[in-house]
C-alpha positions in Angstrom: 136.2 39.2 122.8 133.3 37.5 121.1 130.9 38.8 123.8 132.1 42.4 123.0 131.7 41.9 119.3 128.2 40.6 119.9 127.3 43.8 121.8 128.8 46.0 119.1 126.9 44.3 116.3 123.7 44.4 118.3 124.1 48.1 118.9 124.6 48.7 115.2 121.5 46.8 114.5 119.5 48.9 116.9 120.9 52.1 115.4 119.9 51.0 111.9 116.4 50.1 113.2 116.1 53.6 114.7 117.3 55.3 111.5 114.8 53.3 109.5 112.0 54.4 111.8 113.0 58.1 111.6 113.4 58.1 107.8 110.2 56.3 107.3 108.4 58.9 109.4 110.1 61.8 107.4 109.2 60.1 104.2 105.5 60.0 105.2 105.4 63.8 105.6 107.1 64.7 102.3 105.8 67.4 100.1 105.7 71.2 99.9 102.8 73.4 100.9 101.1 75.1 97.9 97.9 76.7 96.7 96.1 76.5 93.3 96.9 79.6 91.3 96.1 81.1 87.9 97.1 83.9 85.6 95.0 87.0 85.4 94.0 88.9 82.2 93.6 92.6 82.7 90.8 94.4 80.9 91.5 98.1 80.3 89.5 101.0 79.0 90.0 101.4 75.2 89.2 105.1 75.3 87.8 107.8 77.5 84.2 107.0 78.3 81.7 105.3 80.6 81.7 101.7 81.8 78.9 99.3 82.9 79.1 95.8 84.3 75.4 95.0 84.7 74.7 92.1 87.1 78.2 90.5 87.1 80.1 90.4 90.3 83.4 89.1 91.6 83.5 85.3 91.3 81.1 85.1 88.3 82.1 82.5 85.8 82.8 83.8 82.3 83.7 82.3 78.9 86.2 83.5 76.4 84.6 86.1 74.2 81.6 86.5 76.5 80.5 90.2 77.1 81.2 91.0 80.8 80.1 94.7 80.4 79.7 97.6 78.0 81.7 100.6 77.2 80.5 103.8 75.7 82.2 107.0 74.4 79.6 109.8 75.0 80.0 112.6 72.5 78.1 115.9 72.2 78.0 117.8 68.9 81.2 119.8 68.3 83.0 118.4 71.4 86.7 117.9 71.2 87.3 114.1 71.8 91.0 114.5 72.4 90.5 115.9 75.9 86.8 115.9 77.0 85.9 118.1 80.0 82.7 117.5 81.9 80.9 119.5 84.5 81.1 116.6 86.9 84.9 116.4 86.5 85.3 120.1 87.0 83.1 120.1 90.1 85.0 117.1 91.4 88.3 119.0 90.8 86.9 122.0 92.6 86.0 119.9 95.6 89.4 118.2 95.6 91.2 121.5 95.4 89.1 123.0 98.2 90.0 120.0 100.4 93.7 120.4 99.5 93.6 124.1 100.2 92.1 123.5 103.6 94.8 121.0 104.5 97.5 123.3 103.3 96.1 126.2 105.2 96.3 124.2 108.4 99.9 123.4 107.6 100.6 127.1 106.8 99.1 128.2 110.1 101.2 125.7 112.0 104.3 126.7 110.2 103.7 130.4 110.9 103.3 129.7 114.6 106.6 127.8 114.6 108.2 130.6 112.7 106.9 133.2 115.1 108.0 131.2 118.1 111.5 130.8 116.6 111.7 134.5 115.9 110.7 135.4 119.5 113.3 133.0 120.9 115.9 134.3 118.5 115.2 137.9 119.5 115.5 137.0 123.2 118.8 135.4 122.5 120.0 138.4 120.6 118.9 140.8 123.3 120.9 138.9 125.8 123.9 138.9 123.5 123.4 142.6 122.9 123.3 143.4 126.6 126.6 141.4 127.1 128.2 143.3 124.2 127.0 146.7 125.6 128.6 145.8 129.0 131.8 144.8 127.3 131.9 148.1 125.3 131.3 150.1 128.5 134.1 148.1 130.2 136.5 148.8 127.3 135.6 152.5 127.5 136.4 152.6 131.2 139.6 150.7 130.6 140.6 153.2 127.9 139.9 156.1 130.3 142.0 154.6 133.0 144.8 153.9 130.6 144.8 157.6 129.3 144.8 158.8 132.9 147.9 156.7 133.6 149.6 158.1 130.5 148.9 161.6 131.6 150.3 161.0 135.1 153.4 159.2 133.8 154.1 162.1 131.4 153.8 164.6 134.2 156.1 162.6 136.4 158.6 162.2 133.5 158.6 166.1 133.1 159.4 166.4 136.8 162.2 163.9 136.5 160.5 161.2 138.7 159.7 158.7 135.9 161.7 156.9 133.2 161.0 157.2 129.4 160.4 153.5 129.2 157.6 153.8 131.8 155.9 156.5 129.8 156.2 154.4 126.6 154.7 151.4 128.2 151.7 153.4 129.5 151.2 154.8 126.0 151.1 151.3 124.5 148.6 150.1 127.1 146.4 153.1 126.3 146.6 152.4 122.6 145.5 148.7 123.2 142.6 149.9 125.3 141.5 152.2 122.6 141.6 149.4 120.0 139.6 147.1 122.3 137.0 149.9 122.8 136.7 150.4 119.0 136.2 146.7 118.4 133.6 146.4 121.1 131.6 149.3 119.6 131.7 147.9 116.1 130.5 144.5 117.5 127.7 146.4 119.3 126.7 148.2 116.1 126.6 144.8 114.2 124.4 143.2 116.8 122.0 146.2 116.7 121.7 145.6 112.9 121.2 141.9 113.4 118.4 142.5 116.0 116.6 144.9 113.7 116.8 142.4 110.8 115.6 139.6 113.1 112.5 141.6 114.0 111.6 141.5 110.3 112.2 137.7 110.0 115.7 137.8 108.5 118.6 136.1 110.3 121.9 137.5 109.1 124.2 135.1 111.0 122.8 131.9 109.4 124.6 132.1 106.1 122.3 131.1 103.2 119.5 130.3 105.6 118.5 134.0 105.9 115.1 132.8 107.3 114.0 129.9 109.5 113.1 126.5 107.9 109.5 126.9 109.2 109.3 130.3 107.4 110.7 128.9 104.2 108.2 126.0 104.3 105.4 128.4 105.1 106.3 130.5 102.0 106.3 127.3 99.8 102.9 126.3 101.2 101.6 129.8 100.5 102.7 129.6 96.9 101.0 126.2 96.5 97.8 127.6 98.0 97.9 130.5 95.5 98.3 128.0 92.6 95.4 125.9 93.8 93.1 128.9 94.2 94.0 129.9 90.6 93.2 126.3 89.5 89.9 126.5 91.4 88.9 129.7 89.7 89.7 128.2 86.3 87.6 125.1 87.0 84.7 127.4 88.2 85.0 129.3 84.9 84.9 126.0 83.0 81.7 124.9 84.9 80.0 128.2 84.1 81.1 128.0 80.4 79.9 124.4 80.0 76.6 125.1 81.8 75.9 128.1 79.5 76.8 126.3 76.3 75.4 122.9 77.3 78.4 121.2 75.6 79.3 118.8 78.4 78.9 115.1 77.9 76.2 113.5 80.1 76.0 109.9 81.3 75.6 107.3 78.6 71.9 106.7 79.5 70.9 110.2 78.5 69.0 110.0 75.2 70.2 113.3 73.9 73.8 112.2 73.6 75.4 110.4 70.8 77.0 107.3 72.4 79.5 105.0 70.6 78.9 101.7 72.5 81.0 98.5 72.5 81.1 95.3 74.5 83.8 94.5 77.0 84.6 90.9 76.3 86.4 88.4 78.5 89.8 87.5 76.8 89.9 84.1 78.6 87.5 81.5 80.1 87.5 81.6 83.8 86.3 83.6 86.7 85.8 87.4 87.2 88.5 88.1 89.8 88.0 91.8 90.4 86.0 94.8 89.2 87.8 98.1 89.7 85.2 100.5 88.3 81.5 101.2 89.1 78.8 101.1 86.5 78.3 104.5 85.0 81.7 105.7 86.1 83.7 107.9 83.7 87.2 106.4 83.0 90.2 107.3 81.1 91.9 105.4 78.3 94.1 102.7 79.8 92.5 102.6 83.2 92.1 99.1 84.6 88.5 98.0 84.6 88.5 94.4 85.7 90.6 91.2 86.0 89.7 87.7 84.9 91.4 84.5 86.0 92.3 82.0 83.2 90.9 78.8 84.7 91.9 76.8 81.6 95.6 76.9 82.7 95.8 76.5 86.4 99.1 76.0 88.2 100.7 76.1 91.6 103.9 77.9 92.5 106.0 77.0 95.6 109.1 78.6 97.1 111.4 75.9 98.6 114.8 75.5 100.2 117.7 73.8 98.3 117.6 70.6 100.4 115.5 68.1 98.6 114.3 70.3 95.7 117.5 71.8 94.2 117.6 69.0 91.6 114.1 69.4 90.3 114.1 70.2 86.5 111.5 71.4 84.1 109.4 68.6 82.5 109.3 66.4 85.6 106.0 65.2 86.9 104.3 66.1 90.2 101.1 65.7 92.1 98.9 68.2 94.0 96.6 66.9 96.7 94.3 69.5 98.2 93.2 69.5 101.8 90.5 66.9 102.4 91.0 65.5 98.9 91.9 61.9 98.3 92.6 61.9 94.6 95.9 63.6 93.5 95.9 66.3 90.8 98.7 65.5 88.3 100.9 68.2 86.8 104.2 69.0 85.2 107.0 71.3 86.3 107.2 74.2 83.8 109.5 76.5 85.7 112.4 75.8 88.1 114.6 78.7 89.0 116.1 80.9 91.7 113.7 82.2 94.3 112.2 85.6 93.5 109.9 87.5 95.8 108.4 89.3 92.8 107.8 86.0 91.0 104.0 86.1 91.4 103.8 89.7 90.2 106.0 89.1 87.1 103.9 86.2 85.9 100.6 88.1 86.6 99.4 85.5 89.1 96.1 85.9 90.8 97.6 85.1 94.2 101.1 86.0 95.4 101.9 83.7 98.3 104.5 84.8 100.8 108.1 83.6 100.2 109.8 82.0 103.3 113.0 83.6 104.4 115.0 80.4 103.7 113.6 79.8 100.2 116.1 79.4 97.4 114.1 78.1 94.5 110.8 78.8 92.8 109.0 75.9 91.3 105.9 76.2 89.1 103.8 73.2 88.3 101.2 73.4 85.6 98.1 71.3 86.6 96.4 69.0 84.1 93.2 70.5 82.7 91.3 67.2 82.6 91.7 66.6 86.3 90.0 69.8 87.6 88.3 69.2 90.9 84.5 69.2 90.7 84.7 71.0 87.3 85.1 74.3 89.1 87.9 76.9 89.2 89.5 76.1 92.6 92.0 79.1 92.7 93.1 79.5 96.3 92.6 75.9 97.3 95.5 74.8 99.7 97.3 71.5 99.6 100.7 69.9 99.2 102.8 69.1 96.1 104.9 66.0 95.8 107.3 65.2 92.9 107.9 61.9 91.1 111.6 62.6 90.5 114.1 60.2 92.1 116.3 63.2 93.0 113.8 64.6 95.5 114.5 64.3 99.2 111.4 62.1 99.6 112.7 59.5 97.2 116.2 59.7 98.7 114.7 59.3 102.2 112.9 56.1 100.9 116.2 54.7 99.6 118.0 55.5 102.8 115.1 54.0 104.8 115.4 50.7 102.8 119.2 50.6 103.2 118.9 51.3 107.0 116.4 48.4 107.2 118.7 46.0 105.4 121.6 47.0 107.6 119.5 46.5 110.7 118.4 43.0 109.6 122.0 42.1 108.7 123.3 43.4 112.1 120.6 41.5 114.0 121.4 38.2 112.1 125.1 38.6 112.7 124.5 39.2 116.4 122.3 36.1 116.7 125.0 34.0 115.0 127.7 35.2 117.3 125.6 34.6 120.3 124.9 31.0 119.2 128.7 30.4 118.7 129.5 31.8 122.1 126.8 29.6 123.7 128.2 26.5 122.0 131.8 27.1 123.3 130.7 27.8 126.9 128.4 24.7 127.0 129.8 21.7 129.0 130.9 18.7 127.0 
């Protein structure tokens, strides 16, 4: 009995030792994958005009209030600023309309071919049906002639006393039925002839509200669109001629003859020029997006995690970010903890929108301390791992379970050794 108890306790000790090893290994790999991120400020055109960015490019460092480009509203004397028209715009519109007309013309030609093929096939089908109806009409006429002949013969036999009245009546009823069948077949034949004549003109009477094929309907719509575009092209050409004659079109802002209202495009935040969406000298409309600047003074990292180990994280808790190849940890604070949202990066206007794993249930956002920025640069996009200081994280729980498993293992091994000594003392000779 003691020997069996010793084996059981020893087995529990080994199980505890194995659990301690596994949990220690898991604890060493704690943390969630993340990247350094930042919010972007969008710069838009204040009015219709021309934009220029000079020598700046994507990745250039900028300070808050620093001019990153210039914007000019180019006005000619007497020009209506509420809706300026330029020769360049009109010519661009003419080219775009011509390209669209070319594409639509190709669609129209293809639809017409499909419509013609459908009409030819439909006519062949109707011709076959017409031939069958004509044969049926001829058969009904022959049947009627035969029935009338039988009626005449039965009447003659009845007059001679060789046939009954009932026989004559039955023959007359058969003749009347044959006459009705012949009349119906002829009407059906007349209807098919009308349908064939309509089909040759592209109208299909038996299709209900679809009195023409779908291809023909689409071709008619495309033809209307082509006519509208040609009218638009003629209007734009007239506008070009009018502006050229009157010389009232605004020219690029560098032209000395124009009156240009210039203003600086200033960066709203300190950070890095993330994107430039317009070329220097390009005409833009009011509200068009010109550029984006990352705010490098308030960097953060956002992660999407599963519930296990992170469901208890709360706002205000501390965390650490350690970039790849980086020894020092970058401290931060949890500023958002909520349900996973695949549009989270877009809603907070983040520069990067990392993919969300399919099993993710929570979004965590950690604001990184400004004073601990790596190398004094703006490391947006730097990958690494985030660990949390909270005791409710899985990593901390794993540590506690690891310690408990180690204590159980030591206790089980000590108990097993004691039982083994007692067993040895009892079996030893006196």
